C-alpha positions in Angstrom: 17.5 9.1 -4.0 19.2 7.3 -1.2 19.8 3.6 -1.3 17.3 3.1 1.5 14.6 5.0 -0.3 15.3 3.1 -3.5 15.2 -0.2 -1.6 11.6 0.6 -0.4 10.5 1.9 -3.8 11.8 -1.2 -5.6 9.9 -3.5 -3.1 6.8 -1.4 -3.6 7.1 -1.7 -7.4 7.6 -5.5 -7.1 4.5 -5.8 -4.8 2.4 -3.9 -7.3 3.6 -6.2 -10.1 2.7 -9.1 -7.9 -0.8 -7.7 -7.3 -1.3 -7.6 -11.1 -0.3 -11.3 -11.4 -2.7 -12.2 -8.5 -5.6 -10.4 -10.3 -4.8 -12.3 -13.6 -4.8 -15.5 -11.6 -8.1 -14.6 -9.9 -6.4 -14.7 -6.4 -8.5 -11.7 -5.2 -7.6 -12.1 -1.5 -3.9 -11.6 -2.4 -4.6 -8.7 -4.7 -5.8 -6.8 -1.7 -2.9 -8.0 0.4 -0.3 -7.0 -2.2 -1.9 -3.6 -2.7 -1.6 -3.0 1.0 2.1 -4.0 0.8 2.6 -1.7 -2.2 1.3 1.3 -0.3 3.1 0.3 2.9 6.4 0.2 1.2 5.9 3.4 -0.7 5.1 5.2 2.6 8.2 3.6 4.1 10.2 5.0 1.2 8.7 8.4 1.8 9.5 8.1 5.5 13.1 7.2 5.1 13.6 9.9 2.5 12.4 12.6 4.9 13.6 11.3 8.2 17.1 10.3 9.4 15.6 7.5 11.6 14.7 4.0 10.7 11.2 3.2 9.5 8.8 2.3 12.3 8.1 -1.4 12.6 4.4 -1.3 11.7 2.0 -2.3 9.0 -0.3 0.6 9.8 -0.6 2.7 6.7 -2.2 5.7 8.5 0.5 5.6 11.2 3.3 5.5 8.5 1.6 8.4 6.6 1.3 10.5 9.8 4.8 9.8 11.1 6.2 10.2 7.7 4.8 13.7 7.3 2.6 12.9 4.2 -0.8 12.5 5.9 -1.8 16.2 5.7 -1.0 16.3 2.0 -3.3 13.4 1.2 -6.8 14.1 -0.2 -9.8 12.9 1.7 -10.3 10.3 -1.0 -6.7 9.1 -0.5 -7.2 8.9 3.2 -10.4 7.0 2.8 -8.6 4.5 0.5 -5.9 4.0 3.0 -8.6 3.3 5.6 -10.1 0.7 3.3 -6.7 -0.9 2.5 -5.6 -1.0 6.2 -7.4 -4.2 7.2 -6.4 -6.1 4.1 -3.0 -6.8 5.6 -4.2 -8.4 8.8 -7.4 -10.0 7.6 -5.7 -12.1 5.0 -3.6 -13.8 7.6 -6.4 -15.2 9.8 -8.8 -17.9 8.6 -11.8 -16.5 10.3 -11.3 -13.2 8.5 -10.3 -14.8 5.1 -13.8 -16.3 4.5 -15.5 -13.0 5.1 -13.0 -11.1 3.0 -13.1 -13.6 0.1 -16.9 -12.9 -0.2 -16.3 -9.2 -0.5 -13.5 -9.4 -3.1 -14.4 -10.1 -6.6 -12.8 -9.3 -9.9 -14.4 -5.9 -10.3 -13.6 -4.8 -6.7 -10.1 -6.2 -6.9 -9.5 -4.3 -10.2 -10.7 -1.1 -8.6 -8.4 -1.6 -5.6 -5.5 -2.2 -7.9 -6.3 0.9 -9.9 -6.5 3.1 -6.8 -3.3 1.5 -5.5 -1.5 2.4 -8.7 -2.7 6.0 -8.6 -1.7 6.4 -4.9 1.7 4.8 -5.3 2.4 7.0 -8.3 1.3 10.1 -6.3 3.6 9.1 -3.4 6.5 8.6 -5.7 5.9 12.0 -7.3 5.8 13.7 -3.9 9.0 11.8 -3.0 10.8 13.0 -6.1 9.6 16.6 -5.5 11.4 16.7 -2.1 
């Protein structure tokens, strides 16, 4: 594994650990945000592993998956999860969205998001190692 790939995987792992801490602290808004960051960085690791170019400067998970060449390998459930995670990066940054998002994120939903994130990150890492 190249140093660039390892860099992104390490950041992804750190963000997943942070999401766990946020859940324990009942900071549900940031569970979603950190789960988005976890998958974003795992996709960036996959991208740099397969491409000789720099990672695109984007937070779009679907764009990273498509440009990184993993989109077609994702199941429909994984694609739907990515679509659900996508706005959690942007909406946590703006006060008008935060209020609405806070109402939709409770402990149970946040735990589900964290579980799905862990599964998807593990799958991406396995695909990366199989390359």
